[in-house]
C-alpha positions in Angstrom: 61.4 43.9 84.6 63.8 42.2 82.2 62.5 40.3 79.3 61.5 36.7 80.1 63.8 34.1 78.6 62.2 32.1 75.8 62.4 28.3 75.1 65.4 26.4 74.0 66.1 26.4 70.3 68.0 23.4 69.0 70.3 24.1 66.2 69.5 20.9 64.3 73.2 20.5 63.6 76.3 20.9 65.8 77.9 24.2 65.4 81.6 24.6 66.0 82.8 27.9 67.5 85.8 29.5 65.9 89.0 27.8 67.1 91.2 30.9 66.6 92.6 31.8 70.0 92.2 35.3 71.4 95.5 35.2 73.3 95.9 37.8 76.0 98.2 38.4 78.9 95.5 36.9 81.1 95.6 33.4 79.5 98.8 33.2 77.5 101.4 30.7 78.8 104.2 28.6 77.5 103.4 25.3 79.3 101.8 22.2 77.9 98.3 22.9 79.3 95.8 20.9 77.1 93.9 23.2 74.7 90.2 22.9 74.2 87.5 24.6 72.1 83.7 24.8 72.4 81.3 22.7 70.4 77.8 24.3 70.4 74.9 21.8 70.9 72.0 24.3 71.1 71.1 27.8 71.9 68.5 29.9 73.7 67.8 33.6 73.8 69.4 35.6 76.6 68.2 38.9 78.0 70.6 41.5 76.6 69.8 43.7 79.6 71.4 41.1 81.9 74.9 42.1 82.9 75.6 38.5 83.8 77.9 37.8 86.8 76.9 34.3 87.9 75.1 31.2 86.7 74.0 28.2 88.8 71.9 25.2 88.0 70.1 23.1 90.6 68.0 20.4 89.0 65.6 22.3 86.7 66.3 25.7 88.2 68.7 28.2 86.6 69.9 31.0 88.9 71.3 34.1 87.2 72.9 36.9 89.2 73.5 40.2 87.4 75.5 43.3 88.1 75.7 47.1 87.9 74.6 49.4 90.6 70.8 50.0 90.4 70.4 47.1 87.9 71.6 44.1 90.0 69.2 41.3 90.6 68.9 37.5 91.1 66.6 35.5 89.0 65.4 31.8 89.2 64.0 30.3 86.0 62.8 26.8 85.0 65.1 25.3 82.4 62.4 23.2 80.9 59.5 25.6 80.7 61.3 29.0 80.9 58.9 30.0 83.6 60.2 32.8 85.9 60.1 31.2 89.3 61.4 34.1 91.4 63.2 37.4 91.0 64.7 39.9 93.5 66.5 43.2 93.1 69.7 44.1 94.8 69.3 47.8 95.8 72.0 50.4 95.5 74.8 50.7 96.3 75.3 47.0 95.9 76.7 45.5 92.7 75.7 41.8 92.3 78.3 39.2 91.5 78.5 35.4 91.7 75.8 33.0 93.0 75.7 29.4 94.2 73.4 27.0 96.0 74.8 25.3 99.1 72.3 23.0 100.7 69.1 24.9 101.5 70.8 28.3 100.9 71.5 30.4 97.8 74.5 32.7 98.4 74.9 35.8 96.3 78.0 38.0 96.6 78.7 41.6 95.9 81.7 43.2 94.1 83.3 45.8 96.3 80.8 45.9 99.2 82.2 42.9 101.1 78.6 41.5 101.6 77.4 38.0 100.9 73.6 37.5 101.1 72.1 34.2 102.1 68.8 33.6 100.3 65.9 31.2 100.3 66.4 29.0 97.2 62.7 29.1 96.2 61.6 32.7 97.0 65.1 34.3 96.9 64.1 36.2 100.0 67.1 37.4 102.1 67.7 35.3 105.2 71.0 36.6 106.5 74.2 38.5 105.6 77.9 37.7 106.0 80.9 40.0 105.5 84.2 39.3 103.9 87.4 41.2 103.0 88.4 42.1 99.5 86.3 41.9 96.3 83.8 39.3 95.3 83.7 38.0 91.7 82.7 34.3 91.2 81.3 31.7 93.5 80.5 28.0 93.4 79.9 25.0 95.7 82.4 22.1 95.7 81.4 19.3 98.1 81.4 20.7 101.6 82.8 24.2 100.9 82.3 27.2 98.8 84.9 28.4 96.3 85.2 32.2 95.6 87.3 34.3 93.2 88.3 37.9 93.7 89.5 38.9 90.3 93.0 37.6 90.7 94.7 34.2 90.6 93.6 33.1 94.1 90.6 30.9 94.9 89.3 31.2 98.5 87.5 28.4 100.3 84.6 29.3 102.5 82.2 27.6 105.0 78.8 27.1 103.3 77.0 28.0 106.4 78.9 31.0 107.9 80.8 32.1 104.8 84.0 32.3 106.9 87.2 31.8 104.9 88.8 28.3 105.5 91.7 28.4 103.2 92.9 29.3 99.7 94.9 28.2 96.7 96.7 30.1 94.0 96.3 29.1 90.4 99.7 28.2 88.9 101.0 28.9 85.4 98.7 31.8 84.6 100.0 34.6 86.7 98.1 37.4 85.0 94.7 35.6 84.8 91.8 37.5 86.4 89.4 34.7 87.5 85.8 35.8 87.3 82.7 33.6 87.2 83.2 30.1 88.6 81.5 26.7 88.2 82.2 23.7 90.4 81.8 20.8 88.1 80.7 17.3 89.0 84.2 15.9 88.6 85.5 18.1 91.3 87.3 20.6 89.1 86.5 24.3 88.9 85.9 26.2 85.6 86.7 29.9 85.7 86.0 32.6 83.1 89.1 34.7 82.6 88.0 38.4 82.6 88.4 40.3 79.4 89.2 37.2 77.4 87.3 34.5 75.6 89.0 31.8 77.7 87.8 29.5 80.4 90.3 27.7 82.6 89.6 24.3 84.2 91.4 24.2 87.5 92.2 21.6 90.1 91.2 23.5 93.3 93.2 21.1 95.5 96.5 22.1 93.9 95.8 25.2 91.8 97.0 23.4 88.6 95.4 24.4 85.4 94.0 21.2 83.7 92.7 22.8 80.5 92.6 26.1 78.7 89.3 26.4 76.7 89.1 28.9 73.8 85.4 30.0 73.6 85.9 32.7 70.9 83.6 32.9 67.9 80.4 32.3 69.8 78.9 35.6 68.8 78.9 37.2 65.3 80.7 40.5 64.7 77.4 42.3 64.9 76.4 40.6 68.1 79.8 41.2 69.6 79.6 44.9 69.0 76.6 45.2 71.3 77.8 42.9 74.0 80.3 42.9 76.8 82.7 40.1 77.9 82.1 36.3 78.1 81.0 35.6 81.7 78.7 32.9 83.1 79.2 29.1 83.1 77.2 26.3 84.7 77.3 22.5 84.1 74.0 20.8 83.1 73.5 18.1 85.8 74.3 14.6 84.8 75.9 15.6 81.4 79.2 16.7 79.9 77.5 19.9 78.7 77.6 23.5 80.1 75.7 26.6 79.7 77.8 29.7 78.8 76.9 33.3 78.1 78.2 36.8 78.7 77.3 40.2 79.9 74.6 41.7 77.7 74.8 38.8 75.3 71.8 38.0 73.1 72.3 34.2 73.4 73.0 31.5 76.0 74.9 28.5 74.5 74.8 24.9 75.5 78.2 23.6 74.7 80.7 20.7 75.1 84.4 21.2 75.5 86.5 19.2 73.0 90.2 19.0 72.3 91.5 21.6 70.0 
């Protein structure tokens, strides 16, 4: 079993992540997209064995889906007490990806298997499965529909009960972006990690327009970065302007705000 997360550790002062951009083909553009950076409010330890693919918060419950064949699982943890509420493994050959709660169902998707698993939100027990074409990367719930990424620039909308595709939109102005983990924010926008970069895009899912490009570089020290994989994992803290962000095999989960660069 992976190490149990420990309690939140307030920093005592606000830390500012390095504002130097890690420009890549996936996030570089020449338009006037507003630029943001991250402002760190507090931190908590994160299990370095967790190859994080998806974060979701419902009330006091933090869901985390992890990847890699033979190591994929879904965890539910209390944000206030750090108590492990439930945990379930995803057996081979499945590679776990994004997770979201939609009503009384938690959906967990898989990478190349084309399988979405409907789970009980309390026990995480499997209730049903649905199948889809293509790859599964990120997943979130926006109002009455699911939003899913496939590693490209397209967001696909799905029925929250059947998982059937109901439409799609292509993100504009970032043609090379590989959208990964998603979070459907309270204001209706979608935040997307851009794979292999330290950038997060804020997207209008109705039009595909990019509303902000957030530079999240500098969160880890050089030593920490050497033992970690890419930034991945974002979830808004309910009723606030703050988000939790982390990455695959990262030692820390950060509570952050996004501020103009």
